[in-house]
C-alpha positions, 0 to 999 in steps of 0.5 A: 207526593211525599209532603202531601202524604206527611201532612195527612199522617200528622193530621191523624196523630194531631186528631188522635191525640186529641180527642184523647188529652184530656184523658191520658189515662184512660182515667176521669174525675166524675160527681154523680147528682144525688137525685138521679145518679147520672155522673157529671164528668170533670173536664178542665175550668173554663175561668176563674169560676166555673168548671165544665162537666159532661155526660160522657168520659171523652170531652169530644164524644159528651152530647150533653154539658153543664158549668158548675161553680169551683166552690160547689164542686168541691163540696161535692164526692168527687170520684175516679172513673176507669176505663177498660183497656181495648 
């Protein structure tokens, strides 16, 4: 019984850590489209040429994702989003 409880607790803790692994300090980087003023949050590189972007600071909550070339991303103005404490 103890080992079953331990496994459930570990799965819960890993799930929490995995959901917040890109936003450990309550901050996220984003770029803003000039035409629509949409914010695209920068998650991580997918290979040497592309980064993946999403519509929310937390990748697990994102509903829209897109890819951008690194050279295009580096020519954009990058902002810092600071999450509010709960």
